[in-house]
SEDRENMI-903941 format. One record per atom (N, C-alpha, C): x, y, z; residue in one letter. Coordinates in pm, whole numbers, padded with zeros to 5 digits, always signed. Atoms other than C-alpha are relative to their C-alpha. Layout:
XYZa ...
END
This chain:
-00123+00071+00034m +02187-00011+03267m +00101+00097-00059m -00105-00083+00059a +02519+00133+03154a +00015-00033-00148a -00018+00019+00144a +02571+00185+02781a +00080+00117-00055a -00070-00106+00073m +02795+00380+02546m -00092+00047-00112m +00103-00054+00088v +02562+00608+02353v +00060+00104-00095v -00038-00099+00100m +02622+00803+02032m -00122+00088-00028m +00110-00094+00026r +02406+01114+01993r +00040+00092-00114r -00034-00078+00119g +02477+01229+01639g +00135-00038-00055g -00125+00036+00066a +02748+01152+01386a +00110+00098+00038a -00114-00084-00036g +03086+01281+01493g -00001+00047+00144g +00011-00046-00139a +02970+01338+01851a +00072-00092+00097a -00069+00093-00086g +03162+01041+01985g -00098-00080+00086g +00079+00085-00088l +03040+00805+02255l +00007+00052+00143l +00005-00044-00139r +02933+00883+02609r -00065-00109+00085r +00057+00098-00091l +02871+00649+02901l -00124+00060+00066l +00126-00048-00056e +02508+00686+03008e -00073-00115+00069e +00094+00095-00057q +02251+00511+03222q -00131+00010-00078q +00121+00000+00080i +01960+00412+02997i -00089-00116+00045i +00095+00102-00041a +01652+00194+03034a +00041-00137-00054a -00023+00137+00044l +01686-00183+03011l -00089-00027-00121l +00084+00030+00117p +01567-00301+02667p -00116-00093+00036p +00114+00089-00017r +01224-00462+02655r -00006-00091-00122r -00002+00089+00117p +01231-00773+02434p -00133-00002-00072p +00119+00018+00082g +00986-00784+02145g -00041-00146-00003g +00057+00134-00010e +00783-01095+02077e +00095-00110-00047e -00098+00099+00046h +01066-01274+01892h +00138+00023+00060h -00132-00038-00052d +01347-01119+02097d +00043-00083+00120d -00059+00041-00127v +01580-01252+02359v +00071+00121+00059v -00076-00102-00071l +01722-01017+02619l +00126-00067+00052l -00128+00059-00033l +02091-01085+02671l +00078+00087+00097l -00103-00067-00077q +02334-00993+02942q +00129-00012-00080q -00114-00001+00092v +02632-00891+02731v +00126-00043+00075v -00127+00046-00057a +02952-01082+02809a +00118+00060-00074a -00107-00058+00081a +03161-00940+02524a -00063+00054-00128a +00047-00056+00127c +03111-00724+02216c +00120+00049-00080c -00111-00040+00085g +03359-00691+01933g -00016+00143-00049g -00003-00135+00054v +03459-00349+01801v +00041-00011-00147v -00016+00021+00144c +03425-00342+01423c +00026+00132-00071c -00022-00121+00079r +03538-00098+01157r -00132+00063-00043r +00131-00058+00031t +03171-00057+01067t -00046+00092+00112t +00033-00089-00113d +03118+00087+01417d +00072+00134-00016d -00077-00122+00022l +03392+00335+01335l -00063+00085-00109l +00066-00075+00108h +03218+00433+01010h -00131+00063+00048h +00125-00056-00053i +02890+00482+01200i +00030+00119+00091i -00033-00106-00095v +03047+00692+01477v +00058+00122-00072v -00062-00111+00073d +03247+00901+01229d -00094+00066-00101d +00094-00057+00096g +02944+00962+01005g +00026-00039-00144g -00019+00048+00137d +03079+00779+00700d -00125-00070-00051d +00129+00058+00032l +02749+00590+00707l -00109+00091+00054l +00107-00091-00041a +02432+00800+00720a -00069-00053+00125a +00064+00048-00124p +02277+00785+01069p -00143-00044-00024p +00137+00050+00006h +01956+00587+01108h -00080+00039+00124h +00067-00039-00124r +01880+00710+01462r +00073+00118+00060r -00064-00115-00066r +01944+01023+01666r +00083-00042+00119r -00076+00054-00112a +02061+00821+01966a +00016-00150-00023a -00028+00138+00037l +02227+00485+01923l +00105-00060+00092l -00102+00081-00065v +02415+00217+02115v +00060-00089-00108v -00059+00082+00106p +02660+00068+01860p +00034-00141+00049p -00053+00132-00035g +02803-00284+01853g -00081-00114-00057g +00074+00108+00066h +02711-00590+01646h +00079-00132-00003h -00069+00128-00017e +02950-00867+01752e -00020-00042+00146e +00042+00013-00140i +02764-00958+02070i +00000-00147+00042i +00012+00129-00067v +02814-01260+02292v -00069+00027+00133v +00073-00023-00124g +02561-01278+02571g -00077-00123+00042g +00078+00110-00055r +02344-01502+02785r -00144+00044+00024r +00142-00032-00003v +01966-01514+02778v -00047+00021+00144v +00058-00028-00131v +01800-01350+03078v -00152+00020-00007v +00144-00017+00017d +01452-01291+02933d -00030-00021-00148d +00038+00026+00138a +01255-01353+02615a -00141+00049-00025a +00135-00037+00040g +00951-01233+02423g -00092-00121-00003g +00100+00107-00015r +00631-01435+02417r +00011-00106-00109r -00012+00099+00107r +00712-01608+02087r +00145-00045-00021r -00141+00039+00010a +01084-01656+02147a +00023-00126+00082a -00014+00129-00069r +01145-02022+02228r +00126-00076-00044r -00115+00071+00058r +01466-02108+02044r +00111-00023+00102r -00110+00007-00095f +01710-02041+02328f -00053-00006+00144f +00042+00016-00139a +01683-02141+02693a +00062+00108+00088a -00061-00095-00094p +01745-01908+02990p +00142-00044+00037p -00139+00028-00032g +02118-01886+03058g +00084-00046-00118g -00075+00050+00116q +02213-02013+02710q +00081+00112-00063q -00085-00097+00067r +02499-01839+02530r -00044+00018-00145r +00053-00035+00131v +02396-01661+02210v +00094+00100-00065v -00076-00098+00076g +02581-01472+01937g -00092+00084-00087g +00083-00093+00077v +02428-01164+01773v +00086+00066-00107v -00077-00059+00109p +02552-01049+01428p -00057+00134-00045p +00041-00127+00061w +02511-00736+01214w -00143-00007-00053w +00134+00011+00056l +02198-00861+01033l -00099-00029+00112l +00091+00013-00111g +01918-00806+01283g -00137-00051-00036g +00129+00051+00047s +01606-00879+01078s -00015+00034-00148s +00032-00027+00141t +01467-00887+00723t -00151-00012-00016t +00145+00003+00022c +01121-00863+00568c -00051-00141-00025c +00040+00137+00028g +01114-01229+00457g -00092-00017-00119g +00099+00007+00108r +00892-01143+00157r +00051+00053-00133r -00045-00062+00124c +01097-00954-00101c +00072-00101-00090c -00065+00089+00096i +01269-01102-00408i +00134-00050+00052i -00130+00042-00054f +01602-01111-00222f -00019-00103+00112f +00023+00096-00108c +01467-01285+00089c -00047-00134-00055c +00055+00124+00056l +01275-01540-00119l +00102-00070-00089l -00100+00058+00088g +01577-01595-00344g +00129-00041+00069g -00119+00042-00073g +01825-01683-00068g +00106+00107+00015g -00094-00112-00014r +01987-01337-00063r -00057+00104+00095r +00060-00090-00096e +01833-01188+00247e +00094+00112+00042e -00096-00105-00031n +02153-00990+00298n -00025+00128-00080n +00027-00116+00086l +02027-00756+00022l -00141+00057+00021l +00136-00046-00027c +01678-00704+00168c -00003+00151+00024c +00010-00145-00014g +01575-00340+00135g -00062+00045+00131g +00061-00034-00129r +01390-00353+00469r +00075-00065+00115r -00080+00059-00107a +01667-00521+00665a +00029+00104+00109a -00040-00084-00113r +01749-00382+01009r +00126-00060+00058r -00133+00043-00039f +02098-00398+01150f +00028+00032+00147f -00037-00014-00140t +02230-00447+01501t +00103+00110+00017t -00094-00109-00023g +02406-00142+01639g -00008+00111-00103g +00020-00104+00102y +02270+00073+01355y -00148+00040-00004y +00144-00023-00011d +01890+00037+01342d -00051-00036+00139d +00031+00042-00137r +01866-00145+01676r +00120+00028+00088r -00111-00016-00093d +02070-00070+01984d +00080-00129+00007d -00090+00113+00004g +02372-00297+01998g +00062-00034+00134g -00062+00064-00114g +02618-00446+02240g +00101+00082+00077g -00086-00084-00083y +02818-00150+02373y -00078+00035+00127y +00090-00018-00114a +02608-00199+02686a +00004-00125+00086a +00007+00115-00089q +02542-00429+02978q -00103-00102-00045q +00105+00088+00050f +02230-00572+02813f -00037+00041-00142f +00043-00028+00137a +02100-00598+02456a -00113-00096-00035a +00108+00085+00050a +01785-00732+02289a +00025-00028-00148a -00021+00040+00139a +01798-00922+01959a -00106-00101-00041a +00094+00097+00055d +01560-01117+01737d +00068-00137-00003d -00066+00130-00012e +01639-01479+01819e +00011-00074-00133e -00003+00068+00131r +01569-01587+01459r +00125+00036-00079r -00120-00044+00070y +01884-01400+01352y +00126-00016+00086y -00114+00025-00088c +02110-01514+01636c +00058-00139-00028c -00070+00126+00026f +02354-01804+01639f +00043-00066+00130f -00072+00075-00101e +02467-02079+01869e +00149+00008-00032e -00144-00019+00020l +02842-02049+01920l +00077-00126+00039l -00078+00119-00035p +03103-02327+01920p +00058+00011+00141p -00046+00000-00139e +03202-02425+02273e +00150+00021+00012e -00147-00009-00010r +03573-02424+02188r +00049+00144+00017r -00039-00140-00013y +03574-02040+02196y -00068+00061+00124y +00062-00069-00112d +03522-01849+02519d -00059+00132-00050d +00073-00120+00041d +03325-01523+02518d +00090+00100-00072d -00092-00099+00056l +03623-01298+02448l +00046-00039-00139l -00052+00046+00129h +03751-01510+02160h -00111-00026-00102h +00111+00023+00092a +03405-01575+02013a -00050+00129-00063a +00059-00125+00048a +03306-01210+01974a +00047+00040-00140a -00041-00041+00135p +03525-01133+01667p -00055-00088-00111p +00054+00089+00103l +03376-01431+01484l -00132+00053-00056l +00137-00039+00036l +03037-01255+01469l -00010+00107-00107l +00001-00087+00117c +03136-01001+01205c +00129-00017-00078c -00128+00020+00067a +03506-01019+01127a +00005-00139-00063a +00001+00136+00052g +03467-01394+01087g -00106-00019-00107g +00111+00023+00092l +03128-01388+00914l +00019+00071-00134l -00020-00074+00125i +03202-01115+00659i +00122-00053-00073i -00117+00059+00063g +03546-01261+00598g -00034-00131-00068g +00041+00127+00059y +03386-01600+00536y -00078+00022-00129y +00078-00025+00122r +03135-01459+00286r +00091+00052-00112r -00093-00051+00101a +03414-01270+00108a +00085-00113-00057a -00080+00114+00046l +03623-01587+00092l -00083-00090-00091l +00087+00085+00081a +03327-01786-00042a -00028+00061-00137a +00025-00068+00127m +03278-01524-00316m +00126+00013-00085m -00126-00015+00071s +03644-01537-00420s +00025-00117-00093s -00043+00110+00086a +03793-01741-00702a +00069-00105+00086a -00043+00104-00094p +03877-02078-00545p +00142-00051-00017p -00134+00055+00022s +04227-02135-00682s +00103+00111-00013s -00108-00096+00007g +04563-01964-00683g +00021+00071+00132g -00026-00071-00125p +04721-01752-00409p -00109+00102+00032p +00100-00096-00047l +04483-01541-00201l +00071+00117+00064l -00057-00121-00058g +04584-01183-00127g -00100+00070+00090g +00085-00071-00095l +04442-01005+00178l +00057+00140+00020l -00043-00140-00011y +04464-00625+00174y -00063+00061+00125y +00046-00045-00131g +04441-00485+00526g -00005-00118+00093g -00007+00119-00084f +04539-00731+00797f -00047+00033+00141f +00060-00030-00129g +04299-00655+01077g -00084-00115+00050g +00082+00100-00067a +04018-00837+01256a -00048-00110-00094a +00052+00100+00093a +03864-01008+00952a +00112-00082-00063a -00107+00070+00071a +04187-01093+00772a +00072-00099+00089a -00077+00090-00085h +04352-01250+01075h -00076-00130+00027h +00079+00122-00013i +04064-01500+01099i -00003-00077-00132i +00018+00066+00129i +04015-01572+00729i +00132-00051-00055i -00131+00052+00042a +04388-01611+00666a +00019-00142+00051a -00014+00133-00058q +04381-01909+00899q -00093-00101-00068q +00096+00090+00063l +04067-02059+00746l +00045-00039-00140l -00046+00028+00135a +04209-02027+00395a +00125-00088+00001a -00124+00077-00006a +04553-02161+00491a -00028-00144+00044a +00035+00135-00045q +04401-02457+00676q -00073-00079-00108q +00066+00064+00113g +04201-02527+00360g +00093-00025-00117g -00098+00028+00104g +04521-02549+00156g +00036+00116-00091g -00033-00116+00083r +04534-02198+00006r +00133+00061+00044r -00115-00084-00029t +04855-01999-00015t -00051+00142+00021t +00055-00131-00036v +04786-01665+00153v +00113+00102+00007v -00091-00115-00007f +04967-01333+00103f -00073+00114+00071f +00058-00111-00075a +04906-01036+00334a +00065+00131-00040a -00047-00135+00034f +04935-00669+00240f -00044+00095+00110f +00028-00091-00111t +04957-00408+00515t +00034+00143-00040t -00046-00137+00022r +05019-00037+00545r +00151-00001-00018r -00146-00006+00015p +05370+00060+00431p +00070+00015+00135p -00084-00006-00121d +05634+00012+00702d -00066-00059+00124d +00064+00061-00116d +05396-00184+00925d +00058-00140+00021d -00068+00128-00019a +05646-00454+01009a -00065-00083+00109a +00063+00074-00109r +05457-00546+01326r -00116-00085-00052r +00114+00074+00054s +05139-00646+01139s +00045-00108-00097s -00051+00101+00093q +05342-00828+00875q +00051-00122+00076q -00048+00112-00080q +05511-01039+01140q -00117-00074+00065q +00121+00061-00056f +05174-01100+01307f -00065-00092-00103f +00060+00082+00105a +05039-01227+00975a +00076-00131-00021a -00080+00122+00021r +05326-01472+00938r -00025-00103+00111r +00024+00094-00109t +05249-01623+01279t -00131-00076-00017t +00131+00062+00021l +04901-01714+01150l -00004-00084-00127l -00004+00088+00116g +05016-01917+00850g +00009+00068-00133g -00013-00073+00126v +05055-01644+00589v +00138-00028-00060v -00125+00040+00066a +05320-01743+00334a +00091+00118-00030a -00078-00121+00031w +05431-01386+00252w -00078+00119+00052w +00063-00123-00047a +05358-01048+00407a +00087+00118-00040a -00072-00120+00042g +05454-00710+00268g -00092+00120-00001g +00077-00124+00001a +05337-00356+00216a -00086+00009-00125a +00078-00030+00120s +05059-00249-00017s +00090+00079-00095s -00089-00058+00100g +05228-00144-00336g +00111-00093-00042g -00100+00099+00037q +05471-00433-00330q -00063-00108-00087q +00047+00112+00081a +05441-00709-00586a +00009-00128+00082a -00006+00127-00072p +05353-01048-00434p +00095-00097-00071p -00092+00095+00061p +05577-01349-00501p -00050-00060-00130p +00060+00049+00125e +05336-01467-00772e -00137+00063-00015e +00130-00065+00021p +05015-01336-00930p -00111-00065+00084p +00109+00044-00086l +04702-01363-00718l -00110-00068-00080l +00121+00060+00057g +04418-01599-00798g -00125+00071+00049g +00111-00075-00059a +04193-01391-00574a +00056+00099+00100a -00038-00099-00101a +04214-01087-00351a -00125+00044+00074a +00107-00058-00081i +03997-00960-00067i +00053+00129+00060i -00040-00130-00052i +04016-00593+00025i -00084+00030+00124i +00066-00033-00126f +03931-00532+00390f +00020+00147+00038f -00026-00140-00033a +04087-00185+00420a -00093+00089-00082a +00097-00085+00070p +03845+00099+00326p +00067+00103-00093p -00085-00088+00081v +04088+00242+00070v -00022-00034-00147v +00037+00027+00138g +03962+00270-00288g +00118-00023-00092g -00117+00015+00087s +04310+00295-00440s +00056-00141+00003s -00048+00138-00005l +04373-00065-00334l -00065-00088-00108l +00065+00082+00101l +04129-00193-00598l +00083-00013-00128l -00088+00017+00117p +04342-00113-00906p +00132-00067+00035p -00123+00067-00041e +04646-00225-00708e -00019-00152+00004e +00027+00143-00008a +04489-00564-00637a -00020-00060-00139a +00017+00049+00137l +04384-00601-01001l +00134-00015-00069l -00131+00005+00062g +04737-00524-01110g +00086-00115+00050g -00076+00112-00057a +04869-00799-00883a -00064-00135-00030a +00078+00121+00019s +04615-01056-01006s +00022-00062-00138s -00009+00074+00125a +04630-01323-01273a -00130+00012-00079a +00124+00007+00079k +04379-01357-01557k -00099-00093+00070k +00104+00082-00062g +04049-01495-01432g -00014+00018+00149g +00003-00020-00145a +04111-01369-01079a -00124+00081+00040a +00107-00082-00055s +03847-01212-00855s +00056+00090+00108s -00033-00094-00107v +03881-00908-00633v -00129+00034+00072v +00121-00019-00080v +03627-00883-00352v +00022+00116+00096v -00004-00112-00093c +03564-00557-00168c -00092-00035+00117c +00074+00060-00111a +03456-00669+00178a -00052+00102+00100a +00044-00100-00097g +03387-00339+00358g -00135+00060-00036g +00127-00067+00023i +03059-00154+00397i +00021+00142-00052i -00034-00136+00045h +03236+00175+00316h +00141-00002-00055h -00134-00009+00059m +03533+00257+00094m +00015+00139-00061m -00025-00127+00067s +03692+00579-00028s -00012-00020-00151s +00023+00008+00144d +03648+00660-00396d +00108-00081-00071d -00093+00079+00082i +03806+00423-00647i +00052+00090-00111i -00053-00088+00104p +04041+00614-00878p -00019-00057-00140p +00005+00046+00139a +04024+00598-01255a +00115-00095-00026a -00102+00099+00028m +04215+00304-01393m -00015-00049-00143m +00009+00049+00137p +04299+00157-01733p -00078-00131-00007p +00078+00122+00019y +04071-00113-01867y +00089-00123-00001y -00091+00114+00006a +04376-00335-01913a +00012-00072+00134a -00006+00065-00131l +04373-00399-01536l -00115-00098+00021l +00118+00085-00017l +04026-00553-01560l -00007-00108-00107l +00007+00094+00112w +04067-00726-01893w +00061-00135+00041w -00048+00133-00032g +04143-01097-01895g -00095-00073+00093g +00107+00063-00077e +03813-01194-01732e +00025+00006+00151e -00005-00028-00143r +03910-01053-01396r -00137+00050+00045r +00132-00032-00053c +03608-00998-01175c +00013+00085+00126c +00005-00083-00120v +03537-00723-00920v -00142-00007+00056v +00132+00003-00062r +03253-00757-00672r +00010+00048+00144r +00006-00038-00142s +03143-00635-00332s -00074-00109+00077s +00074+00087-00091v +03014-00827-00033v -00080+00089+00093v +00089-00080-00084a +02716-00690+00156a -00059-00086+00110a +00067+00059-00116n +02619-00799+00504n +00024-00152+00006n -00013+00146-00011l +02557-01172+00558l -00139-00058-00004l +00126+00072-00014t +02283-01432+00545t +00011-00092+00121t -00003+00096-00111r +02182-01665+00824r +00066-00131-00043r -00066+00121+00050d +02298-01952+00605d +00151+00015+00007d -00144-00025-00017d +02644-01792+00595d +00043-00030+00142d -00036+00017-00140g +02644-01789+00972g +00001-00146+00042g +00004+00141-00038e +02539-02151+01011e +00119-00075-00059e -00115+00067+00063r +02804-02266+00763r +00131+00039+00068r -00126-00046-00058f +03077-02052+00913f +00021-00057+00141f -00019+00047-00137f +03014-02154+01273f +00020-00152+00007f -00035+00141+00008r +03015-02520+01175r +00149-00017-00028r -00143+00006+00032m +03358-02464+01019m +00085+00046+00117m -00076-00051-00114a +03476-02261+01318a +00005-00102+00113a -00002+00104-00101g +03378-02549+01543g +00093-00114-00035g -00086+00109+00046e +03582-02791+01332e +00146+00042-00009e -00136-00051+00014h +03890-02569+01286h +00039+00077+00126h -00051-00076-00114a +04104-02427+01563a +00045+00137-00048a -00032-00135+00044l +04087-02062+01460l +00047+00082+00120l -00057-00081-00108r +04304-01837+01671r -00044+00144-00016r +00032-00142-00003t +04126-01510+01732t +00090+00066+00104t -00094-00071-00087v +04347-01249+01897v -00071+00126+00051v +00072-00115-00050p +04123-01022+02104p +00085+00088+00091p -00060-00097-00092v +04241-00707+02280v -00117+00058+00080v +00116-00036-00083a +04005-00641+02572a +00005+00145+00046a +00019-00137-00050f +03874-00296+02666f -00122+00001+00092f +00118-00020-00083a +03637-00192+02944a -00107+00073-00081a +00110-00063+00073l +03295-00067+02832l +00021+00150-00018l -00015-00146+00010d +03374+00296+02910d +00123+00042-00079d -00116-00029+00085a +03691+00271+02698a -00030-00028-00146a +00037+00027+00139a +03496+00213+02376a +00060+00103-00096a -00059-00103+00085g +03618+00545+02236g +00148-00024-00024g -00142+00033+00014t +03979+00443+02302t +00018-00118-00095t -00008+00116+00089a +03917+00110+02128a -00021+00041-00145a +00024-00047+00136l +03774+00286+01822l +00118+00081-00054l -00116-00078+00044e +04067+00527+01809e +00118-00090-00029e -00107+00097+00026s +04311+00237+01833s -00021-00070-00133s +00033+00061+00129l +04132+00075+01541l +00027+00097-00113l -00021-00103+00102r +04140+00400+01343r +00149+00017-00031r -00143-00022+00017q +04516+00433+01397q +00077-00127-00037q -00066+00125+00034g +04589+00067+01315g +00092-00052+00107g -00087+00041-00111r +04733-00001+01659r -00032-00140+00054r +00043+00130-00055i +04555-00334+01712i +00028-00111-00101i -00013+00124+00076d +04668-00670+01579d -00105-00096+00055d +00110+00084-00046g +04366-00896+01593g -00127+00084+00007g +00131-00065-00010a +04035-00755+01720a -00019+00061+00138a +00036-00062-00127a +03927-00509+01989a -00134-00056+00045a +00123+00055-00057v +03658-00644+02222v -00032+00073+00129v +00045-00062-00124l +03456-00461+02488l -00051-00108+00094l +00047+00093-00102v +03392-00649+02812v -00073+00081+00107v +00075-00080-00097p +03110-00482+03009p +00025-00046+00144p 
END
């Protein structure tokens, strides 16, 4: 089968013919219909995240259809559409798994990082960690929901529930969660790179009440902020724009160093926290909501062999919405 393979951090991706995956006992083998391109993929390819394998097929926002299954995989029928997220498996026995926080499992394995992912014609995944997808979204529009939507949802759920919500970095995750928050009655403010008038206008079309550049003061203090951009200097900025009792959630898996800041920015019972991965419960809750709400995902389609171009477009901030590979 054709796949985009990374052989070492910083080596980029190369189109190769590799063996068809063999499904394990709990696995389904999927013919990939679409795979979202996530900033985490960029961190893996660039070496910001330590490599877990010498050769890897990235991609963890997979929409595919079942073509084969392992001997104990009975959840999905042949031909059924399945969504595969970042969390690929957990141990099921540690204090985190038993306490409802499997996202923190120390033995977790991740799609497109520990297991080959969806930058390929076929992919295998543990069916116990896959999701049924709402019918209202076709393959192309469903793919971004599997990480941008899921991580955005967990970050939103971890945020203070009242007051304006500020989103720093208006990319794949923010463009989905802005809609979910606005439809739930929140006032949403978007912060983009300076002089990025295009992204600011894009944000306004999705129900954002105000859009401006990072560094600008919002119309009123934030009740909560979510930082999607991997820029550590945005943390003190978000705190400075927040009201007492606000929360600031760092939603990325990687961020540049956070600069020193005065304690006064944190004082007033402001809260800073990170979001790591997702749980299956997050996924079930989010996809129920996605089925009830008309969320407008804005995919930009790329051919499989253009995965490097898609990643570079993401790196340069040239995409409004989400890049999606279509094998």
